[in-house]
VOLUM-347686 format. One record per atom (N, C-alpha, C): atom name; x, y, z. Coordinates in steps of 0.02 Angstrom, whole numbers, plus 32768, in hexadecimal, padded with zeros to 4 digits. Last residue first. Layout:
BEGIN
<"CA",<X,Y,Z>>
...
! end
This chain:
BEGIN
<"N",<809A,8179,83CD>>
<"CA",<806D,8147,83EC>>
<"C",<8028,814E,83D0>>
<"N",<80DA,81E5,839A>>
<"CA",<80D6,81A9,8370>>
<"C",<80AB,8172,8390>>
<"N",<80AE,8289,8397>>
<"CA",<80B3,8250,83C4>>
<"C",<80A9,8210,839B>>
<"N",<80C0,82DC,832C>>
<"CA",<80C8,82F8,8370>>
<"C",<80D1,82C0,83A2>>
<"N",<8122,8292,82A9>>
<"CA",<80E3,829B,82CC>>
<"C",<80F2,82BB,8310>>
<"N",<816F,8287,820C>>
<"CA",<8174,829C,8251>>
<"C",<812F,82AC,826D>>
<"N",<81B5,8211,819D>>
<"CA",<817A,8237,81B1>>
<"C",<8181,8249,81FB>>
<"N",<8221,81ED,811C>>
<"CA",<821D,81FB,8164>>
<"C",<81E1,8228,8171>>
<"N",<8257,8175,80AA>>
<"CA",<8225,81A9,80B9>>
<"C",<821F,81AF,8104>>
<"N",<82FA,815C,806D>>
<"CA",<82C7,814A,809E>>
<"C",<8297,8184,80A8>>
<"N",<8367,817D,8024>>
<"CA",<8330,815B,8001>>
<"C",<82F7,8146,802F>>
<"N",<83CA,81B1,8079>>
<"CA",<83A6,81DE,804C>>
<"C",<836A,81BE,8029>>
<"N",<8410,8197,80FA>>
<"CA",<83D7,8170,80E0>>
<"C",<83AC,819A,80B1>>
<"N",<846E,81ED,8128>>
<"CA",<8484,81A9,8119>>
<"C",<844D,817D,80FC>>
<"N",<8428,825E,814A>>
<"CA",<8451,825F,810D>>
<"C",<8467,821A,80F8>>
<"N",<83F4,8236,81C6>>
<"CA",<83C7,8241,818D>>
<"C",<83EE,8240,814B>>
<"N",<846C,8234,820F>>
<"CA",<8444,81F7,8209>>
<"C",<8416,81FE,81CD>>
<"N",<8496,82B7,820A>>
<"CA",<84C0,8285,81EA>>
<"C",<849B,8243,81E2>>
<"N",<8430,82F9,8255>>
<"CA",<8438,8305,820D>>
<"C",<8461,82D0,81EA>>
<"N",<83D5,8290,82C6>>
<"CA",<8412,82B6,82B8>>
<"C",<841A,82BE,826C>>
<"N",<8324,82A3,82C3>>
<"CA",<835F,8279,82C1>>
<"C",<839B,82A5,82B2>>
<"N",<82A7,82EE,832A>>
<"CA",<82D6,82F1,82F3>>
<"C",<830F,82BF,82FB>>
<"N",<8222,8285,8366>>
<"CA",<8251,82BC,836D>>
<"C",<8285,82B7,8336>>
<"N",<81D3,8225,832D>>
<"CA",<81B3,8255,835A>>
<"C",<81E1,8291,8366>>
<"N",<81C1,81D0,828D>>
<"CA",<81E6,81EA,82C6>>
<"C",<81BD,821C,82EF>>
<"N",<81C4,814C,8228>>
<"CA",<8193,8178,8248>>
<"C",<81B4,818F,8288>>
<"N",<8210,8120,8192>>
<"CA",<8219,812B,81DA>>
<"C",<81E5,815C,81F1>>
<"N",<820E,80AA,8110>>
<"CA",<81EF,80E4,812F>>
<"C",<8200,80E5,817A>>
<"N",<824E,8039,80E9>>
<"CA",<824C,806F,80B8>>
<"C",<822D,80AF,80D4>>
<"N",<82C0,7FC2,812A>>
<"CA",<8286,7FED,8136>>
<"C",<8287,8028,8106>>
<"N",<8336,7F76,811C>>
<"CA",<8309,7F7E,80E3>>
<"C",<82CB,7FA9,80EE>>
<"N",<8398,7F73,8179>>
<"CA",<8373,7F34,816E>>
<"C",<833F,7F3A,8137>>
<"N",<83BB,7FF8,817C>>
<"CA",<83ED,7FC8,8162>>
<"C",<83CC,7F84,8153>>
<"N",<834D,8027,81BE>>
<"CA",<8357,803A,8178>>
<"C",<8388,800A,8157>>
<"N",<8366,7FF5,823C>>
<"CA",<832C,7FDC,8217>>
<"C",<8330,7FEE,81CD>>
<"N",<83DC,803D,825E>>
<"CA",<83DC,7FF4,825B>>
<"C",<83A1,7FD9,8231>>
<"N",<83B3,80C2,8263>>
<"CA",<83E4,80AD,8230>>
<"C",<83E5,8062,8228>>
<"N",<8358,80BA,82D3>>
<"CA",<8343,80CF,8290>>
<"C",<8374,80B7,825A>>
<"N",<836F,80A4,8356>>
<"CA",<8375,806A,8329>>
<"C",<8363,807B,82E1>>
<"N",<8352,8116,839C>>
<"CA",<8398,8100,839C>>
<"C",<83A4,80C6,836A>>
<"N",<82CC,811B,839F>>
<"CA",<82ED,8146,836D>>
<"C",<8336,8132,8366>>
<"N",<82A4,80D5,840E>>
<"CA",<82B2,80AF,83D1>>
<"C",<82CA,80DA,8397>>
<"N",<82E3,80E6,84A6>>
<"CA",<82C7,8111,8472>>
<"C",<82D7,80EE,8430>>
<"N",<82BD,8090,8540>>
<"CA",<82E2,8099,8501>>
<"C",<82BD,80C9,84D3>>
<"N",<826E,809C,85B4>>
<"CA",<82B1,807E,85B8>>
<"C",<82DC,808D,857B>>
<"N",<81FB,80DC,858E>>
<"CA",<8218,80ED,85CF>>
<"C",<825F,80D2,85D6>>
<"N",<8205,810F,84DF>>
<"CA",<81ED,80E8,8517>>
<"C",<820D,80FE,8558>>
<"N",<81D4,814E,844A>>
<"CA",<81FB,8160,8486>>
<"C",<81DD,813B,84C1>>
<"N",<81DB,80F9,83B2>>
<"CA",<81B4,8109,83ED>>
<"C",<81E4,8119,8426>>
<"N",<81D0,80F5,8306>>
<"CA",<81FD,8103,833E>>
<"C",<81D4,811B,8379>>
<"N",<8197,8081,8299>>
<"CA",<8180,80B7,82C4>>
<"C",<81AF,80BD,8300>>
<"N",<81BF,8059,81F7>>
<"CA",<81D3,8050,823C>>
<"C",<81BE,808D,8264>>
<"N",<817C,8003,8171>>
<"CA",<817E,8044,8193>>
<"C",<818C,8037,81DC>>
<"N",<81D0,7F98,80F9>>
<"CA",<81A8,7FA5,8135>>
<"C",<81AE,7FED,814C>>
<"N",<8222,7F71,808F>>
<"CA",<81E2,7F91,8082>>
<"C",<81B7,7FA3,80BD>>
<"N",<8279,7EED,80DF>>
<"CA",<826E,7F13,80A2>>
<"C",<8227,7F2F,809D>>
<"N",<826D,7EF6,8192>>
<"CA",<827C,7ED5,8154>>
<"C",<826B,7F04,811A>>
<"N",<8270,7EE4,8244>>
<"CA",<8277,7F0E,8208>>
<"C",<828B,7EE5,81CC>>
<"N",<8267,7EA7,82BD>>
<"CA",<823C,7E8D,8287>>
<"C",<8243,7EB4,8246>>
<"N",<82B3,7EEE,8315>>
<"CA",<82CA,7EAB,8304>>
<"C",<82A3,7E8D,82CA>>
<"N",<826C,7F61,8331>>
<"CA",<82A3,7F65,8301>>
<"C",<82BD,7F20,82EC>>
<"N",<81C6,7F71,833A>>
<"CA",<81FB,7F46,8356>>
<"C",<8233,7F43,8322>>
<"N",<8165,7FAF,82F7>>
<"CA",<8187,7FD8,8328>>
<"C",<81BE,7FB0,834C>>
<"N",<8124,7FB2,824D>>
<"CA",<8140,7F90,8288>>
<"C",<815C,7FC4,82B9>>
<"N",<80BF,7F90,81C5>>
<"CA",<80D2,7FC3,81F6>>
<"C",<80E8,7FA0,8235>>
<"N",<80DD,7F5A,811C>>
<"CA",<80C7,7F4E,8160>>
<"C",<80DE,7F88,818B>>
<"N",<80F8,7F8B,809D>>
<"CA",<80E0,7F46,80A3>>
<"C",<80C4,7F36,80E8>>
<"N",<80E5,801B,8040>>
<"CA",<80F0,8001,8084>>
<"C",<80D0,7FBB,8088>>
<"N",<812D,8081,7FC4>>
<"CA",<8105,8046,7FD3>>
<"C",<8117,802C,8019>>
<"N",<8129,8130,7FB3>>
<"CA",<814E,80F6,7FCA>>
<"C",<811D,80BD,7FDB>>
<"N",<80EF,81A7,7F9A>>
<"CA",<80E1,8171,7F6A>>
<"C",<8104,8130,7F7C>>
<"N",<811D,8206,7FEA>>
<"CA",<80E1,81E4,8001>>
<"C",<80CC,81AC,7FD2>>
<"N",<81CF,820C,7FF9>>
<"CA",<8193,8210,7FD1>>
<"C",<8159,81EA,7FF0>>
<"N",<824F,826C,8050>>
<"CA",<8235,8233,802C>>
<"C",<81F4,8241,8008>>
<"N",<8243,82BE,80F0>>
<"CA",<8266,82AE,80B1>>
<"C",<8244,8272,8091>>
<"N",<81DC,82EC,8141>>
<"CA",<8220,8304,814B>>
<"C",<8249,82F8,810D>>
<"N",<813B,831A,8146>>
<"CA",<8168,82F2,811C>>
<"C",<81AD,8310,8121>>
<"N",<80DB,8315,81D7>>
<"CA",<8109,833D,81AE>>
<"C",<8135,830D,8187>>
<"N",<802A,82F8,81F2>>
<"CA",<8071,82E6,81F8>>
<"C",<809A,8318,81CF>>
<"N",<7F86,82C4,8216>>
<"CA",<7FB5,82FC,8212>>
<"C",<7FFE,82E5,821F>>
<"N",<7F28,825B,81AF>>
<"CA",<7F52,825C,81EA>>
<"C",<7F84,8296,81E4>>
<"N",<7EE4,824D,8137>>
<"CA",<7EC0,8269,8170>>
<"C",<7EE8,826D,81B0>>
<"N",<7F4B,81CD,80FF>>
<"CA",<7F11,81F6,80EF>>
<"C",<7EEC,820B,812F>>
<"N",<7FB3,8176,810E>>
<"CA",<7FB6,81B5,8133>>
<"C",<7F7A,81E2,8127>>
<"N",<7F9C,810D,80B6>>
<"CA",<7F9E,8100,80FE>>
<"C",<7F98,8140,8128>>
<"N",<7FA8,814D,803B>>
<"CA",<7F68,8131,804F>>
<"C",<7F65,8125,809A>>
<"N",<8030,816D,803B>>
<"CA",<7FFF,81A3,8036>>
<"C",<7FBA,818B,804C>>
<"N",<806E,80F2,8033>>
<"CA",<8070,8117,8072>>
<"C",<803C,814E,8073>>
<"N",<8017,8071,7FDE>>
<"CA",<803D,80AF,7FDC>>
<"C",<8037,80D4,801F>>
<"N",<802A,7FC6,8000>>
<"CA",<8000,8000,8000>>
<"C",<802D,803E,8000>>
! end
């Protein structure tokens, strides 16, 4: 399904990439990351999954859903990944 269809009616900011990106699944567990998936970064009480953004992209995730900004060098290292920013990813 196209990301644009998934995001219909949901307020977000497009940080980089395209809403035409195909998404095969939506996950929040970095261990399950694979080709074409959207990874939702969640700030938890013990861990911040934003720290795993580069790892999931390396495993093939094509979309990152973030709550706070990623370091510029992290974003630059993944130019082919679509990044969406929300006030709260939960």
